[in-house]
C-alpha positions as CSV (number, residue, x, y, z in Angstrom):
1,X,58.3,40.0,-55.7
2,X,58.1,44.0,-56.1
3,X,54.6,44.3,-57.5
4,X,53.9,42.1,-53.5
5,X,55.5,44.9,-51.9
6,X,54.4,47.7,-54.0
7,X,50.8,46.5,-52.6
8,X,51.7,45.8,-48.9
9,X,52.8,49.9,-49.4
10,X,49.1,50.3,-50.8
11,X,48.0,49.0,-48.1
12,X,50.0,51.1,-45.3
13,X,49.2,54.4,-46.8
14,X,45.9,53.2,-47.4
15,X,45.5,51.6,-43.5
16,X,46.7,55.4,-42.2
17,X,44.4,56.9,-44.4
18,X,41.7,55.9,-42.7
19,X,42.6,56.2,-39.6
20,X,44.6,60.2,-40.0
21,X,41.2,61.6,-41.3
22,X,38.9,64.3,-38.3
23,X,35.4,64.3,-39.4
24,X,33.9,60.8,-42.2
25,X,30.5,61.3,-43.1
26,X,29.7,58.1,-43.3
27,X,30.9,54.9,-41.4
28,X,34.1,54.4,-44.2
29,X,36.1,51.5,-43.6
30,X,34.8,50.4,-40.3
31,X,34.3,46.9,-40.5
32,X,31.5,45.4,-37.3
33,X,31.8,42.6,-35.3
34,X,29.4,41.5,-32.4
35,X,28.5,39.2,-30.1
36,X,25.7,36.6,-31.4
37,X,22.4,38.0,-31.0
38,X,23.9,40.4,-29.3
39,X,20.8,42.7,-27.0
40,X,21.3,46.8,-26.5
41,X,22.4,45.8,-22.4
42,X,24.8,42.6,-21.6
43,X,28.3,43.6,-22.0
44,X,30.8,41.6,-23.2
45,X,34.3,40.6,-23.7
46,X,36.3,40.5,-27.1
47,X,39.5,39.6,-27.2
48,X,42.7,38.2,-30.4
49,X,46.3,37.1,-29.9
50,X,48.4,37.8,-33.1
51,X,51.2,35.6,-32.9
52,X,54.3,37.7,-33.5
53,X,58.4,36.4,-34.4
54,X,59.5,39.6,-33.8
55,X,58.2,43.0,-32.4
56,X,56.9,45.4,-34.3
57,X,59.2,48.5,-34.4
58,X,55.7,50.9,-35.1
59,X,52.3,49.9,-33.9
60,X,48.6,51.2,-34.0
61,X,45.2,50.9,-32.9
62,X,42.3,52.1,-34.8
63,X,38.8,51.9,-32.7
64,X,35.4,52.4,-33.1
65,X,32.5,51.8,-31.2
66,X,28.8,52.5,-30.7
67,X,29.3,52.2,-27.0
68,X,31.0,52.7,-24.1
69,X,34.5,50.3,-23.7
70,X,38.1,50.0,-22.3
71,X,40.7,48.2,-24.4
72,X,43.3,46.6,-23.4
73,X,47.4,45.5,-24.8
74,X,49.4,42.9,-22.5
75,X,46.8,43.0,-20.1
76,X,47.3,47.5,-19.9
77,X,44.4,49.1,-20.2
78,X,46.4,52.2,-23.3
79,X,43.6,54.9,-22.6
80,X,44.5,57.5,-19.8
81,X,40.9,58.2,-19.0
82,X,38.8,56.6,-16.6
83,X,35.6,57.0,-19.3
84,X,36.3,57.1,-23.4
85,X,33.0,59.4,-24.9
86,X,30.7,57.0,-25.8
87,X,27.9,57.8,-29.4
88,X,25.5,59.2,-26.3
89,X,28.1,61.6,-25.9
90,X,27.7,63.7,-29.2
91,X,23.8,63.0,-30.6
92,X,24.6,59.4,-31.2
93,X,28.3,60.0,-33.6
94,X,30.1,57.0,-33.2
95,X,33.5,58.4,-31.9
96,X,37.0,56.9,-33.6
97,X,40.0,56.4,-31.9
98,X,43.3,55.8,-32.2
99,X,46.4,54.7,-30.1
100,X,50.5,54.0,-30.9
101,X,50.8,50.9,-28.7
102,X,54.3,50.1,-30.2
103,X,55.5,50.9,-26.9
104,X,54.0,48.1,-25.2
105,X,54.2,45.2,-27.6
106,X,55.8,41.8,-26.7
107,X,57.9,39.8,-29.7
108,X,56.5,36.3,-29.1
109,X,52.3,37.4,-28.9
110,X,50.4,40.5,-28.5
111,X,46.5,40.4,-27.1
112,X,44.2,43.4,-27.7
113,X,40.9,42.6,-25.3
114,X,38.1,44.6,-25.2
115,X,35.8,45.9,-22.4
116,X,32.4,46.9,-24.4
117,X,29.0,47.9,-22.5
118,X,25.8,48.7,-25.2
119,X,24.5,52.2,-25.5
120,X,20.6,51.6,-24.2
121,X,19.8,54.0,-27.0
122,X,21.6,52.5,-30.2
123,X,19.7,48.9,-31.3
124,X,22.4,47.8,-33.3
125,X,24.5,44.5,-33.8
126,X,27.1,46.9,-34.5
127,X,29.6,46.5,-31.6
128,X,32.9,47.3,-32.5
129,X,35.5,48.3,-35.7
130,X,39.4,48.0,-35.3
131,X,42.1,47.8,-36.5
132,X,45.8,46.8,-36.1
133,X,48.1,47.6,-38.4
134,X,52.2,48.8,-38.6
135,X,55.8,48.2,-39.6
136,X,57.7,45.0,-38.7
137,X,61.0,44.6,-36.8
138,X,62.1,44.5,-41.4
139,X,60.1,47.5,-41.9
140,X,57.2,45.0,-43.6
141,X,53.5,46.7,-42.7
142,X,51.3,44.5,-41.5
143,X,47.3,44.8,-41.2
144,X,44.5,43.2,-39.8
145,X,40.8,43.8,-38.6
146,X,38.0,42.7,-36.8
147,X,36.3,39.5,-37.7
148,X,35.2,36.1,-37.3
149,X,38.6,34.7,-36.0
150,X,37.9,37.4,-32.6
151,X,36.5,35.3,-29.9
152,X,33.9,36.5,-27.7
153,X,31.9,36.3,-24.6
154,X,29.5,37.6,-22.4
155,X,31.1,39.9,-19.2
156,X,29.6,40.1,-15.6
157,X,27.4,43.3,-16.0
158,X,24.9,44.9,-18.0
159,X,23.8,48.4,-18.2
160,X,20.5,49.9,-18.7
161,X,20.6,54.0,-18.9
162,X,22.2,55.2,-16.0
163,X,22.1,52.2,-13.9
164,X,24.8,49.4,-13.6
165,X,25.2,45.7,-12.8
166,X,28.2,43.6,-12.1
167,X,28.4,40.1,-10.5
168,X,31.7,39.1,-9.2
169,X,31.5,36.1,-9.1
170,X,31.5,35.8,-12.8
171,X,34.7,37.6,-13.2
172,X,37.7,36.3,-14.8
173,X,40.6,38.2,-13.9
174,X,42.5,36.1,-17.0
175,X,40.1,37.3,-19.5
176,X,42.5,39.8,-21.7
177,X,45.3,37.3,-20.9
178,X,47.4,36.2,-23.2
179,X,47.4,32.3,-21.7
180,X,44.0,32.8,-21.3
181,X,41.0,29.2,-22.1
182,X,39.0,30.3,-24.6
183,X,37.1,27.1,-25.0
184,X,34.5,28.2,-23.4
185,X,34.0,31.3,-25.3
186,X,32.3,32.0,-29.0
187,X,33.5,33.0,-32.3
188,X,32.2,37.2,-32.9
189,X,30.1,37.5,-35.9
190,X,30.2,40.1,-38.4
191,X,27.3,42.8,-38.2
192,X,23.8,42.3,-39.8
193,X,22.5,46.7,-39.1
194,X,23.8,48.3,-42.5
195,X,22.3,51.1,-41.0
196,X,24.9,54.4,-41.5
197,X,25.9,55.7,-38.6
198,X,28.0,59.5,-38.7
199,X,31.4,58.8,-37.7
200,X,33.8,61.3,-35.3
201,X,37.7,61.1,-34.9
202,X,39.3,61.9,-32.0
203,X,42.4,60.9,-32.9
204,X,44.0,64.0,-32.4
205,X,41.4,66.3,-30.1
206,X,39.0,64.1,-28.2
207,X,37.0,64.5,-24.8
208,X,37.7,62.1,-22.0
209,X,37.1,62.3,-18.7
210,X,39.1,62.1,-15.4
211,X,39.2,61.8,-11.9
212,X,39.5,65.3,-11.1
213,X,39.3,65.1,-7.0
214,X,37.7,62.6,-4.7
215,X,35.2,63.3,-1.7
216,X,33.9,62.1,1.4
217,X,31.3,62.0,3.1
218,X,30.3,64.5,5.9
219,X,27.1,63.4,7.3
220,X,25.7,59.5,8.2
221,X,22.3,58.4,8.5
222,X,21.9,55.0,8.8
223,X,18.0,52.6,10.1
224,X,17.1,49.3,10.1
225,X,18.0,47.9,6.2
226,X,20.2,50.7,4.9
227,X,22.7,53.0,5.6
228,X,22.8,56.9,3.8
229,X,26.2,58.6,3.2
230,X,25.5,62.8,2.6
231,X,29.2,63.7,0.5
232,X,29.5,67.7,1.0
233,X,28.3,68.6,-2.7
234,X,26.4,66.7,-5.3
235,X,29.0,65.9,-7.5
236,X,28.2,63.9,-11.1
237,X,30.6,60.3,-11.2
238,X,31.4,57.2,-9.4
239,X,30.9,56.3,-5.6
240,X,33.9,53.3,-4.7
241,X,33.0,51.4,-2.0
242,X,35.2,49.0,-0.3
243,X,34.2,45.5,1.4
244,X,35.6,43.2,3.3
245,X,34.3,39.9,4.9
246,X,31.4,40.0,2.0
247,X,29.4,36.4,1.2
248,X,29.6,35.0,-1.8
249,X,26.6,35.8,-3.8
250,X,25.5,38.8,-1.5
251,X,23.9,41.7,-3.6
252,X,24.6,45.7,-2.1
253,X,22.8,48.3,-3.4
254,X,24.2,51.4,-4.4
255,X,21.4,53.9,-5.5
256,X,21.5,53.3,-9.2
257,X,24.6,50.2,-9.2
258,X,24.0,46.8,-7.8
259,X,26.9,45.0,-6.8
260,X,27.1,40.5,-6.0
261,X,30.2,40.1,-3.9
262,X,32.5,37.3,-4.5
263,X,33.6,36.8,-1.1
264,X,37.2,36.8,-1.4
265,X,39.1,38.6,1.0
266,X,38.9,42.8,0.2
267,X,36.5,44.1,-3.1
268,X,35.8,47.2,-4.6
269,X,32.0,47.9,-5.7
270,X,32.8,50.4,-8.3
271,X,30.7,51.6,-11.8
272,X,33.1,51.3,-15.2
273,X,30.9,53.0,-17.8
274,X,28.0,55.2,-16.6
275,X,27.9,58.0,-14.4
276,X,26.0,59.1,-12.2
277,X,24.1,62.3,-10.0
278,X,25.6,61.8,-6.1
279,X,25.3,63.4,-3.1
280,X,23.0,61.2,-0.6
281,X,23.9,58.2,-1.2
282,X,21.8,54.6,-0.3
283,X,24.0,51.6,0.0
284,X,21.6,48.9,0.8
285,X,22.4,45.4,1.1
286,X,20.1,41.5,1.2
287,X,20.0,39.8,4.8
288,X,24.0,39.2,4.7
289,X,24.8,43.5,4.4
290,X,26.6,43.8,7.6
291,X,27.5,48.1,8.0
292,X,30.7,46.8,9.4
293,X,31.5,45.2,6.3
294,X,31.8,49.0,4.7
295,X,35.9,50.2,5.1
296,X,35.9,53.2,3.0
297,X,33.6,55.2,0.5
298,X,34.8,57.5,-1.6
299,X,33.1,59.8,-4.5
300,X,34.8,60.4,-7.8
301,X,34.6,63.2,-9.2
302,X,34.5,62.3,-13.3
303,X,34.3,65.6,-15.9
304,X,35.7,65.9,-19.6
305,X,38.9,66.1,-19.6
306,X,39.9,67.4,-23.3
307,X,42.6,66.7,-25.2
308,X,45.5,66.9,-28.0
309,X,46.1,63.4,-28.6
310,X,49.3,63.0,-31.3
311,X,49.4,59.2,-31.1
């Protein structure tokens, strides 16, 4: 028993070593998974539920990704930023981040879910590498990593360069919940890409992105097929469009963003993983589109947010 305890302690110190440094020349300690036959445009949902009998006393997640992502634990977004840095933000260097999730864990089960969007510039089946580790209520260390026991599914969107597409008819609001039925999901596969990418640990100091200002259009121009909104100045970020009484399957284009409506009450069309230069916003739709469906339009100015993050 003493030998087992010693091995457990060594394992925890090894996990902390993997997550505690600032720079790693190559991907030391990563364990990459991907969606089977991954491409470089389809967005993917990943998830895994860990069964526990007592709430862990302390736990962290260390994650590396070759694209942009949002990460949820028990349906809560654990990042403070609206957009986390991707590889293209730092000359192809993969960003690794650590989050302390101790205060949002539950006693019975804990679900980690990731919405992943690939970087179109990186042609690789390395998508997500994650470690979940900490100590139990009774002080015993635990450590889990991404593998073929994770489930994955194509999400309802894709990205190409600075363009995004979302089909809201296919969005499942329960995809990140612990009660989600995963019979129509598939098992993740281990990456076959043997290339090594530069890895940077941003656990303590990282540059994410935050909304710094919300702008509203000051001029509107209409013609027979479209409506153009002019914001008071040019900015980099997102445009958020609120739509009412849309038809299911109705397609709306907002510059380089395409949104397909689900037709349920109010819905919002907005980017998730890419930014674009905005000034004149041209809104175009199909035969169902009516200008009076637009209830509100906002320009979200997104800028880098450099943080010290002692998790």
